[in-house]
C-alpha positions in Angstrom: 0.1 -0.1 -0.1 2.7 2.4 1.0 4.7 1.7 -2.2 1.7 2.3 -4.4 0.9 5.7 -2.6 4.4 6.8 -2.9 4.5 5.9 -6.6 1.3 7.9 -7.2 2.6 10.9 -5.3 6.1 11.2 -6.8 4.9 12.5 -10.2 3.0 15.2 -8.4 6.1 16.1 -6.3 8.1 16.4 -9.4 5.4 18.6 -11.1 5.0 20.8 -8.1 8.9 21.1 -7.9 9.2 22.1 -11.5 6.2 24.4 -11.3 8.0 26.0 -8.3 11.1 26.4 -10.3 9.6 28.1 -13.2 7.4 30.6 -11.0 10.5 31.4 -9.0 12.5 32.1 -12.1 9.9 34.4 -13.5 9.3 36.1 -10.1 13.1 36.9 -9.7 13.8 37.7 -13.4 10.7 39.1 -14.9 9.5 38.5 -18.4 11.4 35.8 -20.1 11.1 33.7 -23.3 10.1 30.1 -23.1 13.3 29.0 -24.8 15.3 31.0 -22.2 13.2 29.5 -19.5 14.0 26.3 -20.6 17.8 26.9 -20.9 17.9 28.6 -17.4 15.9 25.9 -15.6 17.1 22.9 -17.6 13.7 21.7 -18.3 12.8 20.7 -21.8 10.5 22.9 -24.0 7.5 20.7 -23.9 7.6 20.6 -20.1 8.0 24.3 -20.0 5.0 24.7 -22.2 2.8 22.6 -19.9 4.0 24.3 -16.7 3.5 27.7 -18.1 0.0 26.7 -19.1 -0.6 25.5 -15.6 0.6 29.0 -14.1 -1.6 30.8 -16.7 -4.6 28.9 -15.5 -3.6 29.9 -11.9 -3.4 33.5 -13.0 0.1 34.0 -12.1 1.5 34.5 -15.4 0.5 35.5 -18.8 1.9 34.9 -22.3 2.4 37.4 -25.0 4.1 37.6 -28.4 6.8 40.4 -28.3 7.1 42.8 -31.2 8.7 41.4 -34.2 12.4 41.9 -34.8 13.2 44.7 -37.1 14.0 42.5 -39.9 10.8 40.7 -39.5 12.4 37.3 -39.8 10.8 34.3 -38.1 8.2 34.4 -35.3 9.6 35.5 -32.1 9.1 33.1 -29.1 6.3 33.6 -26.5 7.4 35.8 -23.4 6.3 34.5 -20.1 5.3 37.5 -17.9 4.4 37.7 -14.2 0.9 38.8 -13.4 2.3 41.4 -10.8 -1.1 42.6 -9.8 -3.0 39.2 -9.7 -1.5 38.0 -6.3 0.5 40.0 -3.8 2.0 39.8 -0.3 2.2 42.5 2.3 5.8 43.4 3.3 6.3 45.3 6.7 9.5 47.0 7.9 9.2 48.0 11.6 12.2 50.3 12.5 12.7 52.5 15.4 11.1 55.6 14.1 9.3 54.5 11.1 6.9 51.7 10.1 6.5 50.9 6.4 3.8 48.6 4.9 3.7 47.7 1.2 1.7 45.4 -1.1 4.3 43.7 -3.4 3.2 41.8 -6.5 5.1 39.0 -8.2 8.3 40.1 -9.7 8.7 42.4 -6.7 6.5 45.2 -8.1 5.4 47.5 -5.3 1.6 47.9 -5.9 1.0 50.4 -3.0 2.6 51.6 0.3 1.7 53.2 3.7 4.3 54.5 6.2 4.2 56.5 9.2 6.5 57.7 12.1 6.1 55.9 15.4 6.8 57.3 18.8 5.6 56.9 22.4 2.8 54.5 23.0 2.2 54.1 19.2 5.5 51.9 19.4 4.1 49.3 21.4 3.7 45.9 19.7 0.0 45.8 20.0 -0.4 49.3 18.6 1.9 48.6 15.7 -0.1 45.4 14.8 -3.3 47.3 14.8 -2.0 49.8 12.5 -0.3 47.2 10.2 -3.5 45.1 10.0 -5.5 48.1 9.1 -3.0 49.2 6.4 -2.7 45.6 5.0 -6.6 45.4 4.5 -6.6 48.9 2.9 -3.8 47.9 0.6 -5.3 44.6 -0.4 -8.7 46.4 -1.2 -6.9 49.1 -3.4 -4.9 46.4 -5.3 -7.9 44.3 -6.0 -5.7 41.1 -6.0 -5.3 38.1 -4.0 -3.1 38.5 -0.7 -1.0 35.4 -0.2 1.0 36.2 2.9 2.7 38.7 5.1 6.3 39.1 5.9 7.6 41.3 8.6 11.1 42.7 9.2 12.3 43.8 12.7 15.4 45.0 14.3 15.3 42.1 16.7 16.3 38.5 17.6 13.6 36.5 16.2 12.3 33.2 17.5 11.6 31.3 14.3 9.2 29.8 13.3 6.9 31.3 16.0 7.7 34.9 15.0 8.5 36.1 18.4 10.5 39.3 18.8 12.7 38.0 21.8 14.9 41.0 22.1 14.4 44.4 20.2 16.4 46.8 22.4 15.9 49.8 20.1 12.2 49.2 20.1 12.3 48.4 23.7 10.4 45.0 23.0 10.9 41.8 24.7 9.2 38.6 23.8 6.6 40.2 21.7 4.5 37.7 19.8 4.4 39.7 16.6 3.5 36.8 14.3 0.5 35.9 16.5 -0.6 39.7 16.9 -0.9 39.8 13.1 -2.5 36.3 12.6 -5.2 37.0 15.2 -6.0 40.2 13.2 -5.7 39.1 9.6 -5.9 35.4 9.7 -3.0 35.1 7.1 0.1 33.2 6.8 2.6 35.5 8.7 6.4 35.1 8.6 8.7 37.4 10.8 12.4 37.9 10.2 15.4 39.9 11.5 15.9 43.2 9.4 19.5 42.3 8.6 18.8 38.7 7.6 16.0 39.9 5.2 18.2 42.5 3.7 20.9 40.0 3.0 18.1 37.9 1.5 17.2 40.8 -0.7 20.6 41.4 -1.9 21.3 37.9 -2.5 18.2 37.6 -4.6 17.9 40.9 -6.4 20.9 43.0 -5.6 24.8 43.2 -5.5 25.2 39.8 -4.0 23.5 37.7 -6.9 25.8 35.0 -7.8 27.6 34.9 -4.7 27.0 31.7 -2.6 28.8 32.9 0.6 28.0 36.3 1.8 28.2 38.5 4.9 25.6 41.3 5.1 26.2 44.2 7.7 23.4 46.7 8.2 23.7 50.0 10.0 20.4 51.7 11.0 20.1 52.8 14.6 21.9 49.6 15.7 23.9 47.2 13.7 22.9 43.8 12.5 24.2 41.1 10.2 22.8 38.6 7.8 24.7 35.4 6.6 24.3 33.5 3.4 26.1 30.2 3.4 25.9 27.9 0.4 23.3 30.1 -1.0 21.0 29.8 2.0 20.2 32.2 4.8 22.1 30.9 8.0 19.6 31.2 11.0 21.2 29.1 13.6 19.5 26.7 16.1 16.8 29.4 17.3 17.1 32.0 14.5 19.7 34.2 16.2 22.6 33.7 14.0 24.3 37.0 12.5 24.2 39.1 15.5 27.2 41.0 14.4 26.7 44.1 16.3 27.1 42.4 19.6 30.3 41.0 18.8 33.1 42.5 21.0 35.8 44.1 19.4 37.4 45.6 22.4 37.5 43.8 25.8 37.7 46.9 27.8 35.4 48.9 25.6 32.1 50.8 26.6 29.3 48.8 28.1 26.7 48.1 25.4 22.8 48.1 26.2 23.1 44.4 25.9 25.3 44.2 28.8 28.5 43.2 26.9 31.5 45.4 26.7 33.1 46.6 23.5 30.5 45.5 21.1 30.9 46.6 17.4 27.7 48.6 17.6 29.3 50.8 20.4 31.6 51.9 17.6 29.9 51.9 14.3 26.2 52.2 15.4 24.3 55.5 14.7 24.8 56.9 18.3 28.4 55.9 18.4 29.2 57.7 15.1 27.4 60.8 16.3 29.4 60.7 19.5 32.6 60.5 17.5 31.6 63.4 15.3 30.7 65.6 18.4 34.0 64.6 20.0 35.8 65.9 16.9 33.8 69.2 16.8 31.2 68.1 14.4 28.0 69.0 16.1 25.0 67.6 14.0 21.9 65.4 14.9 22.2 63.8 11.5 24.9 61.3 10.2 24.4 62.9 6.7 26.2 65.8 7.7 29.2 64.1 8.7 29.2 62.0 5.5 28.6 65.1 3.4 31.6 66.8 4.9 33.9 63.8 4.5 32.8 63.5 0.9 33.5 67.3 0.3 37.1 66.6 1.6 36.7 68.0 5.1 39.8 66.6 6.9 38.2 66.2 10.4 35.0 64.5 9.0 37.3 62.3 6.8 39.3 61.3 9.8 36.2 60.4 11.9 34.8 58.3 9.0 38.2 56.5 8.5 38.2 55.7 12.2 34.8 54.2 12.0 36.0 52.2 8.9 38.7 50.7 10.7 36.5 49.6 13.8 34.1 48.2 11.1 37.0 46.2 9.4 38.1 45.0 12.7 34.6 43.4 13.4 34.4 42.1 9.9 37.7 40.4 10.2 36.4 38.4 13.2 33.3 37.3 11.3 35.4 36.5 8.2 37.7 34.2 10.2 34.7 32.2 11.1 32.7 32.1 7.8 35.3 32.8 5.1 32.8 34.7 2.8 33.4 35.5 -0.7 31.9 38.9 -0.3 30.7 41.5 2.4 27.9 43.8 1.6 27.4 46.9 3.7 23.9 48.5 3.9 22.3 51.4 5.6 24.8 54.0 6.9 27.6 51.4 6.8 27.3 51.6 3.0 28.5 55.2 3.3 31.3 54.2 5.7 32.4 52.0 3.1 32.0 54.2 0.1 33.9 57.0 1.9 36.5 55.1 4.0 37.2 51.8 2.1 41.0 51.9 2.4 40.7 52.4 6.2 38.1 49.5 6.4 40.4 47.3 4.5 43.2 48.1 6.9 41.1 47.1 9.8 39.9 44.0 8.0 43.4 42.8 7.0 45.2 43.5 10.3 42.7 41.3 12.2 43.3 38.5 9.6 45.9 35.7 9.9 48.2 35.6 6.9 46.7 32.5 5.4 43.3 34.1 5.4 44.2 37.3 3.6 42.8 36.4 0.3 41.0 39.3 -1.1 37.3 39.7 0.0 35.0 41.6 -2.3 33.4 44.7 -0.5 30.3 45.8 -1.9 27.8 48.6 -1.2 24.3 47.4 -0.8 22.3 48.2 -3.9 18.6 47.9 -2.7 17.5 51.0 -1.0 14.8 49.5 1.2 16.5 46.0 1.5 14.7 44.8 4.8 11.3 45.7 3.1 12.2 44.0 0.0 13.4 40.9 1.9 10.3 40.7 3.9 8.4 40.4 0.7 10.7 37.6 -0.4 10.2 35.7 2.8 6.4 36.1 2.6 6.4 34.7 -1.0 8.2 31.5 0.0 5.0 29.5 0.6 3.6 30.4 -2.7 6.9 29.8 -4.6 7.2 26.5 -3.1 3.7 25.1 -4.1 2.1 27.4 -6.6 -0.7 24.9 -7.2 -1.7 25.2 -3.5 -2.4 28.8 -3.5 -6.1 28.4 -2.7 -5.2 26.5 0.5 -3.6 29.7 2.1 -5.5 32.7 0.7 -7.4 34.6 3.4 -10.2 36.8 2.3 -10.6 39.9 4.6 -14.3 40.3 3.5 -15.2 36.7 5.0 -13.5 37.3 8.4 -16.2 37.3 11.0 -13.9 39.6 13.2 -14.4 42.3 10.5 -18.0 42.0 10.4 -18.1 40.3 6.9 
């Protein structure tokens, strides 16, 4: 009996896998001809034709004949085009002072967005969940498409897969059940991730890290976070806490961090640390942009401050490079500005900390995606659909039918 069941299910598993491969390619690369799709996926043309037909029936892609070549010779192949407005996910980026909520269609098209500044009691997890839920409903109603999931980015240690923000010091959250709060309000499939992890995912799939299998991403916002790609996959660790680069000690007798440790990297390259260093050098400004603008203009004092920050960042990255041996390091947020303005100093810090055998050049890249945590949240939310496109109806939630909404 078991053998028969297995033999029946295997062709369906193969079909689902192939359907996933095709939809994922179209999602990440946009419109593509059927012959190019066959070459990229390794599937034969007849299989591609059948799979594309299935995705057309599901409403996820369409086919169109492109304009003929100028010479008019031959019939051009069909293009397979993602239906960006047919299905969407809600991507949420909750940062210290701002919350962004966006409806993101297949291929990464942003169909609509809402954002607001959060302060005081508005920053509580319950208040944020209320506003995110309301914004999600409004965005889904405005797009007219089908919502297939919600992805949330947080500057926090996340207990996966439950979606609990275990420790979010800059938000002053501790053990907040963010995933459950949104599931209770919306009934959707909700996934929650660390902001730097999701930024790393975004750059690996859509940005400067495409093609690299081993990448370290370091994100500077208010705090400092890290995301790690190993063998092409996001490294999470046993409980989802991997990549906390900001709380790696770079100075044993350094200042006490809010985490309780001494000499954390965040105490040298985080926003508050950078502003302290600028103030100590006589540059008084509430904004880092002023410091970076002055350094870019050739101001010697500002240049020295940024160079010092670059060396500290390099020292921290040398520690993580010893452990993970990445092919590339990507800097995002304000740390991209540090890399841009002080790469030689950053490399000095990186190389000084490396043992001789490990001094092979590491590619340093500035992050390309402007809102990488938000983009990564969308990618995380799409994973369920991309893994099993034919099961889409089993995880669609209809707001209008939610009794809690009076439907």
